[in-house]
N, C-alpha and C positions, 0 to 999 in steps of 0.2 A: 773135636767138635761138639756144641750143645746143638740135640734138637731144640727148634723152634719156630714159631712160627715170624714170617718176615710180612713187613706189610710196603710196599713203595706207592709213591706218591708220582704221580704225570697231572699234569692240569693242562687247559690250551681254554684262556680265557677264564672266568671262573666256573668251567668243568673240572672237576675233578676225577681220576679213573685212576681205583686201588686196585692191584691184584692181591691177592694173598694166596700162599699156598700151603696145601694143609699138611705135607711137611718135606723139605727142602733138601733133608738126602730121603733117596729113595732104594730101598734093596730091590737086587734081582725079583721078577714076580711082581711087582709093584707098580701101582702104574701114577702118575704127578698127574694130582688134582688137587683144586680149587677154586677159588670164583673172584671176578673181575666185578667191583662194585662201580659203578658211574653214578654219580653225584651231579646233577645237574646247576646250573648256576642261575645267571640273571635271568637270560633268556633260552627257549628252547632251541635243543640243538639235535639233528641228523645225524644218526650215526650209522654210514652203509654197510659196515664189518667188521667185525676183532679180527686178528690174525695175529696167532701163538708160535712162537718158533722157540727148537731149540737148534740151538748153536752152538758149534764145539772150537774151541778156541784152541790154537794150539804156539807155543813161543819157541825160538828158534831160527838161527839164520838160515833162508833161502837163496841158490845162484836166482831164478828165475823171478826172484820178487825183491822190490825195494823194501816192502813193511816185515820186521823183524814176526808180526803175529799175522798168524792167517787162520780166516772164518768160514767154516763149511755150514749150512745149514744140514740138520741130519732126519727133524721132522720137523709138520709143521700140519696145525690145523686153524682153519676158518669157519669163524661162528657168526650166520649172518643176521644181522639184527634188522628188526622189524620197527617201524616206525620210528619215532623221535625220544629223548629224555627232555621232557618239561622242566622248567625252572624251579628250582628246589628241591625235583623227584631223584628220587634214589633207587636205582636198578641194580638186580644183581642176577649176573650170569655165571652160573656153574661150568665148569669143564674142565674133560680129563684125555688122558693121552697114554698110553701105553709104550713103554720104550722096547728100542729091539736092538738088535745087533751094533745099528749104527751108532749107538749109544756111547759104547765102550771103545776104551783105548788102551795101547799099552803105552801111549806116549805119556810121562810123569808131566810134562808141562802142560797138556789137557785140560781144559775146563769148561764146564759147558754150564749156559744162560739161558733163560725162559728170556725170550723178547715179546712183550705184548705192544703189539700195532693196534692204534684204535685208527679207524677213517671215517673222519668225518666230512658230510658234503659241504662243498663250498667253506673248507676250513685248511688249516695244516694238520697232517695225521700227527697225532703224539705216540713216542713209543717212553716203552719204561724195561729195563732192565734188572733181573737176577741172578746170583749166582747158584745151581741149586746140584746135587752129587749125585753120578749112580754106582752102583754098585761095589765101589770101592771100600773095603776093610770095612764095609758095615756090620753091626752082630743086629 
């Protein structure tokens, strides 16, 4: 798998939120870091907070569940926002999360995802998800 920067865009109204991870493949001892870009649209919108979650998804049949995919939150980071994003303004919010043993799994079907949730006052929350890799066969 090639090391690359990846960009995901989620939009609400005309507001756009782009999460850019510095390295989607993280070796042991490295942190997950990047920047969240918030582009204001035609009108001002107030962001209450941004929540970053690292989710572990596993596939496989389970007797106690109707679903073949299970999801567990292994890390959470909340960024409090100050004020609003004005029309056509761009704000950049850096983030960093340190992996721990909860990010590891011996299950071959397990995959990690970074979910960015932007909580906007008086609007629908928006989400973005990107796959990340931690510690598996990375040189």
